[in-house]
N, C-alpha and C positions, 0 to 999 in steps of 0.2 A: 098721448100723439095722434095727428091728424090722420089717414092714411099715405095725403100726399107725402108727409114726411118722413114714413116710416119707410117709404116708396122711394125718397133721395137719400133714406141712409143707404139702406140696402143698393140702390146704384151706385153709391161713393162705393161704400167696401168693394162692391163688384170690379170699379174701375182701377181698384189700390192695388187690388190681389192683381191683376189681370200686366198691369207696370209694376210691379214690382213684382213676381214672379219670378220672372227670366235671372232679375240679378239675386235672389234669392236663390233659385239653383247653384249662378256664380259661385255665391259665397258657401254653400254647403260641398259642394266641388272643390273647394279653394286647394282645403289641408291634402286631398288626393293628389291635384297638379303637382302637388309639391313633390310629390314621390315620384310622378311619372314621370322627370327630368329625364329618368334613364332611359326610356324608352325615344325618347326624341334630343336627336346630336344636336347641342352646342342651345340648348331651349327650345320649350315652347312657339310653334308660331305663333305671333299677332299679328291686329291685324293694322296697318301702316298709317289709316284713320282711326285715332279711337272715336265713339260714340256714349255717350253715355245714355243715349235713347236707346230698348233693347229691338225698335224692331224696325231695324235699317239694315241694309244686305250687311256690311264689314263685324258685323257684331255679331259673338255665338258665347257663346260655354261650356268649358273646361268639362267633360264626363269622360272616369276611370273607372273603365270594365277589367276584369283578369284580358294580361294579354295584349292592353293596348289602350292609348288614349286619344280622345279629337276632339275635336271643335265644333261645335251642332248650332246651324243656325235657326232661331226660331221662324226667321222673316223665309227663310227659302225651301226649311222642313228639308233640309239634311246636313250632314255633317262637310265642315268646308272646310279640314283636313283630320285626317285621320294620319299618326304614326306609331310604329312600334319595331321591338326588336330581335333580331333571329339570331340567337348564341349556337350554342349547343341544343341538339333535339332532347325531349325526353322522348318519345317512340321512333319505332320506324320505320310507322306508317299510320294517316289518321283515323282515327274513329272512326265511326260512320256516320254521313250527315244527317244533321239533327233533321226533323218532316217537318218543322213549321217557322216560321218567325215571327216573334212577337212584340208587341209595343215596348218600348223605354217609359219604366216610370220617371226619368229624370229630364223628358220633357216635358215643355208643354203642349206641341203639335200635337202629341196623341199622336203620329202619323200609323197607319192601319196595314196589316199586309195585304187585306181585299182593298186599298187603296188604291195597289199597281194591275189591278184585273183588268184583264183587259183593253191596256191602257199603250199597250204597240212596246210596253218598254221595262224591259228584264229589271228583277232587284238582283240589282249589282253590290258584290261589299266592297267595300275598303279594305278594312281587313279580312284576308283572308281563309276561307273556313282550313280551307289545308296546314296554312301555314300556323293558324292559333292552334288545331289539334295537338301538331308535330313537337312542335317547341316549345307551349305557353299551355297546354294538356283539355279536360273538356271544358273545363267552364269557362275558358278561355273562347274555345268551340264556340259556346252553347251563348257567347254575352255577342261575337259576331252576327247570330242571329236576330240583334238586337236593331228596327227599322231604325234606328241611330247610326248604325253602321250600313245601311240603303241607301244606294243611288238610284236615280234611271238610264240605265246603259241601252243601247244601242245590243239584239242578239249577236251578230257577227263582232260590234267589241266585246263583251261580253263574254262573249262562250268560245272569243279565236284569240283576240287579239290582247285584251287582256290578258285572259288566261295564262302568254306565253307570255307575258311580263314576271305573272306570280310564280308560275315551275322555273323560270331562269334565274329567279332570287332564292329559291329554297331548294334548286337541285345545284348551281352551281356556286353562285355568289357566294350565299350561307354555308356549305363547305368548304369556304377559307377558311387558313385561323384569322383569329378575332370575329365582333361582332358585327354583321349587317344592323343597318339604323333605314329604316322607311316611312317616306311620308307621299301619301299621297290624297285625289283630292279630286272637285267639280271644280271648271271655272264658266263661270256663264258672263254671255252681251248681248250689248243691246235689247231689244223688246223680250224679255225671258218669258215664254211659251209655259204651262202647265197643266201636270195633273187634274183630276177633277180633285183630287180630294187637295190642290194649290199648292204643290210639290213642283217647284220649280225643276227646270228640265237641260241641266249642262248643255252648252254646247261641247263640250270638250273634257281632259281630265287630265293631269297631273301624275307623271310618281318620281320621284327623288330617291335617290339608292345614296349612304353612305358607311365609306367608310377608311378603316388607316390606314397605313401603308406602313413598314418594317419599322419604318423612322418614328412611327406615333402623329403623322403629317393626315390629315384628311382630306379624299378623293372622292368628290361627287362626280355624279349621271345622272339627268335629269332628261325626263320624255315629257312632252305634250302630244296629246293622242284625241280627234276629233272623233267623235260619233259618226262620224261617216264612212268609216274607214269599213273594206273587204276583209279585214281580220290575219289574211298572207301577205303584208305588207313586208320589208323588212324593216327589222324593231330600227334603223338607227336614223333611217327615213327620219323618224319623229325626236332625236336629239336635241336640245337648244337648253339655252344657257339658264340656270338658275335665276336670274337677272329677267329674262324673258316671262317664269313664272311669275315672280312675284309683278310684275306687270301685269298681265293677266287676273291675276287672282286680288291684288292688293293687299297681301299677309306679305310679309316680313318674318324672311328665312334664317335660322343661326347667328342672330342677332347677338350672341354669347362672344362669337369669335374676337380677334381685334381686329378694326376699323379695316388696316392692309386686307389680311386674311382674306377677310369679306367680301370684302370687293375683287380680290386676284380669283379666289373660287368661285363667283360667281355670275366672273364673267362671261366665263370660258368654257368649253365643252372637249371631258377628260375622257372618251372611244376610248385612246390606246392603251390608259393608262387600266381599264375592263377587258380589252380585250373584246369588247364585243363586235367585232367580226366573226370572230367564230360560231358564233351562237344568231346572231340576226336574223336568219335565212330557214331558223327552227319551226317546222311545221304545226298548227296547233295540234294539241291532241285530242281536242272533239268533229 
């Protein structure tokens, strides 16, 4: 075979692997994703516009580490959503914080911890270190430090307002009877900027809490928080409907609910049911 022919065959193989890689990753994670439905209330999030082509903004594949589940975008080099459930804590306090972030072998992007170095953004967790350690154990805590769980966040958001939401869900709402489900993720809009490693920088972040009342009816509370916060704002300033988050992200949540129930819950803001006013002005820990 000529040198040109061998080079063509090698190039074709590389092209097939590049195109098929995300699909193969999705297939490998399919079985685990079926078990992961317990981590996400009424079904895992799905893209509103389905695409078979993997390198598009709406496409993601599911990764199912210990303690949480996420939809990872090779195009954005970000998780598009993370879901987890907090029920009974297995310890009173968190284990010591891991001293390093790691590359996730289940991604093709292979984002590295050093890709964030001197970029002006923190390595923000979506599945929080503290919650994973207390409710799911050391393996889940270590998994939360994989770069597939990390997003670029401004320090005042990451260390103050986002931390306040994480603290509130663990110390207040997860302490109530029954499980608390959490969904969070980035929001991209307009011409998206990137870090040097082509990691897309979100404009904002969403967080959705779900629990059931004594009658077994779901109650939702959703936040949409821009990167530009000072960190001290009242939390109820950022309340939105789930419909607003779906419009901003292109994701579809809670699609296993009946259509009437889904429409009713996703179109309203249920702050009173969560008594949020009592906690909205608690200061950040750091």
